N, C-alpha and C positions, 0 to 999 in steps of 0.2 A: 197686139200684145205689148205689155210693158217690158222694158229692159232697164238695167241699172243706169246705163248711159242716158236713156230717155228721162228717167226719174231725176238725175242729177242735173240735167240740162233745163228741167221745167223751172219757170220763174212765176213768182206770185204776181197776180194782176188785181185790179180794183175790186173784183168780186170772186168768190170761190168758184173753182171749175174742176171738172173731172177728167182723168185719163183713164180709159178703159183697159182692162186686162182681159180675162176670159171667164167664163162660168159665173158671171155676176160680179166678179171682183173689179174694183177700180181703186185709183188713187185720188184722193181729194186734196187739192192744193188751196190753202186759205190765203187771204190777203197779207197775214202777217209772216207767211213763208212756211208755216207748218204743212207737213205731208202725211196724210192719214190714209191707211189701207182700210177699205170698207167692203162689205160683201151685201149686195142687195138680193133679197130671196122672198119667196111668198110661202106663207104657212097659214092653214085654215083659211085660205081665201084672202089674206091680208098681206100687204107688201111690208117688209120689215128691212132693217139695216143693222148689220152686225159690225162692231168695230174689231179690226184684226190686228191693230198695232200702229205705231208711229214710226215713220222712217226718219233716220237710218238706225234707230235702236232695234227695230224689226226689219230684217232684210226682205228683199222680194221673195226669196226662196222660202223664208220662214212664213211669210204672209200667205203664200200659196199652200203651204202645209196645213196652217190653220183653216184656210178656206176649204180644203179637202175633208178636214175633220168635221167641220160643220155641215158639208154636203152628206157625209156618212150618217150624221144624226138625222138629217131630214129624211133620208132613205128609210130610217127606221121609225119615222113618224114623230121625231122628237124636235121640238123647236130649240135651235142652238142658242138663241138669246135667253130663253128660259133656263137652259142648262148652265149657261155661263153665269147666271145670277145665282143659281144654287151653289156653284163652285165658290163664287165669291162670298156668300154667306157662311159657308163651311170654313173658308179662309179666315174670315173675320171672327169666328168663334173658336179658333185654335187656342191651345194653352199659350203658346208663344205670343199670339197676337193680343189676347186679353191681358197677359202679364206685362207687356210693353205698354199697354194703355194704363194699366195700374201703376207702373212705375212712374209715368209721366204724371199722374194724378197726385202722386205722394211725394214728388221731388222737393216741393216747397216746405214739407213738414219735417224733413230730417236733414242731417248734414250731408254734404256732397260725398264725403268719404263712406258714410254708411249707405247711401243710396247706391254708389258704384259696387259696393261690397255686396248687396242684395242681387244686383244684376249679375255679377259674376257667379254667384251662386247658382243662379238659374241657368246661365249660359253654360256652365260646367257640368251640372248635375241633373237638371230637370229638362231643359230643351232637347238634348240629344235622346232622351228616353221617351217623352211624351209631348214634345214641343208642337208637333204637327197634327196631333189628334184634337177632336173637339173637346172642349173643356167639360161639357155636360155628360161626356160619356166615360170620363175616367173613374175607375173604381179604386177602392182602398188598396187592393193587392198591388196595383202599379205604383202607388205612392210608397208602400212598405218596400218594394223592391229597390227604390231609389235610396231610401234612407238606410236600408240594411247594409248597402255597400259602404256606408259611411260609419259603420259601428266601430271601426279601428279608431275613430276620433269622435267620440260620443257627443262632444259639445257641438260639432258642425252638424251632426245627425239631428239633434234636437232643434237647432237653429233653422236648418233647411225645412224640417217638417212644419216649424212654426210659420215660416215664411210662406209655405204653399198654403197653409191653412188661411193666412191672412190674404192671400190671392183669392181664395174661394169666398171669403167674406165679401170682397169687392164684386166677385162674379154673381153671387147670390143676390146681392143688392141691386145689380143692374139687370137681373132676370136672365142671366147667362148660364146659370147652374141652379140645381134645386137643393143640393146638400153639399156638405164638405167631407170629401173622401179621406182627407188628412187627419180628421178628428179622431177616427177609430185606431189610427196608427200610433198615437202619442203613447199609450200605455204599452206598446209592443217595443219600445226603445229602452234599453237598460238605463237605469238612473246614472246620472254623471256622478264620478267620484270626486269628492271634495278634496282638493290639493291645497294643503296649507304651506305657504311659503315660509321657508326657514327664517326664524328671527330669534335674536338673543333677548332673554327676559330676566336674567339673573343680574342685579346691579353690578356685581363684581365683573362680570363678563362685559357688560355695556361700558363700565368705566375703562376696561382695556381696549375696547373697540374705539372708543372716543379718543383715547390717547394715540392709537394707531392712526386714526384718521388725520389727527393734527401733525403726525409725523410723515404723512404720505407726501412723496417727492414727485408727484406728477405735474402736469401742466397747471399754471395758476388757475385757469378757468375750471378745470376739474377739481383742483383743491377746494375752491370755494363752493362749488356745487356739492361736493363731498361733505363739507362741514355744514352747510345748510341743511342737507337732507334729514338728519335726525331732529333738527330744531322744529321743522314745519311738518314732517311725516306726511306729505301729500304724495300722490302717485308718481313714480320716477318719470314717466313720460310727460307729466305736466310740470314737473320742476325743470327738467331740461329745456322745455319750451316757454319757460317764464319770460314775459316781455316787460320792458322797463315801463311801457305805457299803462300797464295794469297795477303798477305799484304806487302807492300814495305815501310818501314819506311823512306828511303832516298827520294823517289818521293812523300811520303805521299799519297799513292793510295792503294785502295782496287780493285783488278782486279779479277773478277770471272765470272763463266758461269751462266747465268740466266736460270734456268731450265724451267720456264714458256714459254719463247720465244726462247730457245736454241741459245742464242747469248752471245757473251763475252761483259762485261760491266765494265766501269771504274768509281770508286767512289773516287773523291778527298777527303781527309781527312783533316777537320780543325784542328788546335791546340788543341781544346777541345776534339775532337774525339781521336787524338793521345795520349793525357793525359790519357783518359780512358783505351786505350789499353795498355799503358805502366804501368798502375796500376795493371791490371790483369795479365800481362805476366809472372811475377815471380810464380804465381799460376798454370797457365794452358799452359805456353809457351812451355814446353816440349812435349806437346801432339798434336794431330792434330787439334782439335777444339778450337777456342777462348772461347766459352761458352759450355763446356761439360756438360753431364748429371751428376748429383750429385751421380748417381749409379755407376760411374766409370766402366761403360759397354762398352766403346769405342764409344758411340752415343753422338750426340749433345743434348743440352738442350731440354727439352719437348716443343712441339709446344703450350702447354697450359700455359707455364710459365709467359709470359707477360700479357696474358688474365686474368690469376688468380691474378697476381700483381695488375693490374688495378682495378679488382673487390675488392680486399682487401682494397683498398684506397677509395672505394665508387663509382667507375665508373662503371656503368652497360653498356651492349652492346648497349643500345639506346643513351648513352652519348658520350663513347669514346671507340674505339677498338684498338688492336695492329696494325691493318692495317690503322687506322685512322691518324697515324702520317704522312702518305703520303699525305692525304687530307689537314691536317693542313699545312704542308709545301707548298704544291701547291697553296692554297688559298692566304696564307700571302705573299708568294714570288711574286705572280702575282700582288697583291696589291701594293707591294713595287716597281714594274716597272721592274722586271728582265724579260729577253727575255723569252716568252712563249716556244719557241723552246729549249732554254737551259734548262728550267724547265722539259719539256717533256723527254729530253735526260737524265736528271738526274733521273727522275722516271723510266727510262728504258722503255718508251712507244716507242718501236722500231718498224721500218717496218719489216715485216716477210721476204722480200726478202733478200737473204743472202749477195748479193753484196752491197745492199744499207745499210744493218745493219753493215757490215764491215766498211764501210766509215763513218756512222753516230756514231759509238760507241765513236770515239774520236772527233767528231764534237763539236764545242762550248766548248772544253775542258778548255782553258784558262779562258773563262767566267764562267764556272762552277766552277773552283778553287776559283775565286773571290767570287762567289755566295755562295759556301759552307762556306767559312770563315766568310763572313759577316753574313750568317745565324747562325753559332755559336756564334758570337758576340751578335747578336740580342737576341738569347735565353738566353745567360748569362745575358743580361740587364734585360729581363722580369723576370727571376728567382731571380735576386738580388733586384727587386723592383724599378729599374730605370725608369725614365719617357721617355720609348721608344716610339718614334713616327714613324709610318710607313712612309717611304720615297719613293719619285719617283726616281728611278735610272736614272742618266742623261747619254745620249749617248748610 
């Protein structure tokens, strides 16, 4: 019989050789030093070999337990090798196994952040509930049970259901499922409530806000980011992560990848915006970010910086938000008669289709250049107390 000391003492030879245990089990030692537990048995008149595990990952005791399980199956007239194959096939078709195959197949099509977010959703909400079940046996009630627990956060509920549905599209295409049980659940989730972020739209209120911004006494980096925000009205997260390499002072453009829509975007820069960038360049121009963290840790400015600055000036989240500069610009530019399509392009409300997005990112660019300069001049007039009257753009 085998023993741990005997197994440890065994050395590889030029050819594979066996060390016998009992009841048909033995240890196979290969020339490369690998040690494999095997069980030789006969079934339906044929000699077969069943792999029991690799030493030391599988101990001698564990190998004997697996041997005894196989012997019990033989006593019932069941081929342990065939039974092992069935178990393997069932494992390969579980929700978790198929989902991870799907994740691997889509990793190159989306950003790393989005990819990891999808995986976390499944690990947190899906796998604990149905991860070990065959994917082709899942019914709609099981999916509904998962998303119903997320109704306290409807956006997550809708997103998780959509991600499960996308998984089933993959499974159906690969012959692992016949239908999508998440499809029927879609209409059972309450509609998401649209939340409009607070924004000032009265010119007099905007004028006061601009004067307050220019009187803000925070750090110089935040001051510049604060003053730039109303001029370019992009998403706060993208402004704080603005990189010097994306700014072209010759064309007066900021070109960057919009992470929310995964599209390239062009922002024409007014003379006012260029002036702010030239002011801060001596301080941060040798680094990566235009608005770096004050901790000098290689990261951009905190995502709370503008929100905190607004709050310090007396603007709470029900009055004005960092995201609200987009609403302010959209409302007033539409009132002034600028093309709604040009405004939407400038806000980067882009079509998701990649071909259309590639065409549309430069669409209306000439008009947007004029609009952004007119907007900068308009804000200057408001801040300086001029009698600025909203105008209807001609043509």
